[in-house]
N, C-alpha and C positions, 0 to 999 in steps of 0.2 A: 504494500500500500504506500509506504514511504517512497519507494522507487517511482511510482506513478506520479506522485505529487512533485518530486524533484524533477522528473522528466517534463512535466507540465510547466513548471516554472522556467526551466531552461528553454523550452520551446517558446514560451511567451517572451522571454528576453531576446531570443534570436529574431523572432518576428518583429519586435519593437525596434531593435537595432536596424533590421533590414528596412523597415518603414521609414525611419529617420534618415537613412543614407540615400534613399531614392526620392525623398521629398524635394520639391522644387525649391530652389533658393533664388534670392533676388539678384545674386551676382550674375547668373546666367541671363536673366532678363535685361540687366544693364548692358551686358555684352551685345545682345541682339539689337538693342536700341542704338548703340554706338555703331554697330555694323551697318544698320539700316541708314543712318545718317551719311556714312561714308559712301555706301553703295548709291544712294540717291544723288549725291553730289557728283560722283563719277559718271553716272548714267546721264544726268542732265547735261554735263559738259560734253559728253560724247555725242549726245543728240544735237547740241548746238554746233559742234564741230562738223557734223555731217551736213548741216545746213550752211556751213561756212560763216558762222556768226560767233563772235567772241562773247564770253560771259558778261563782260562789261557793256557791250553794245546791244545786247538782246533786250527786246521789249518784254513787258510783263506777260503779254499774250503768248509770246514765243517760249518764255520760261515755263508758263503754265502748261503749254502743250507738251513740252519735254518732261515736265514733272509727271504728267499723266502716263506718258510712255514708261518712265522709270518706275512709277508705282505699279503698273501692270507687270513689269519684269520682276519686281520684288515679290508680288503676290505669286507669280509662277514659280519663283525660286523657293518660296516658303512651302508651296504645295509639293514640289518635287522633293524637298528635304524632309517633309513630314511623312512621306510615304514609306520611308525606310527606317 
């Protein structure tokens, strides 16, 4: 009987430790936010370069169009990365 209680306590501890180790942390979310900012900036610049426009000379409308393109690429990348 004591062995069953000890085995149950050990199992509960192992499950608790396992749960805490896979629990989401804020560090990962911050990394993803920083990555998104960098990705969006690079993709917007790439879009403007394709149109032969510099970042300084681009109008708000041109930047918005490129931002929509970059946002679509970001969503596609998120879907592809979440599948695996």
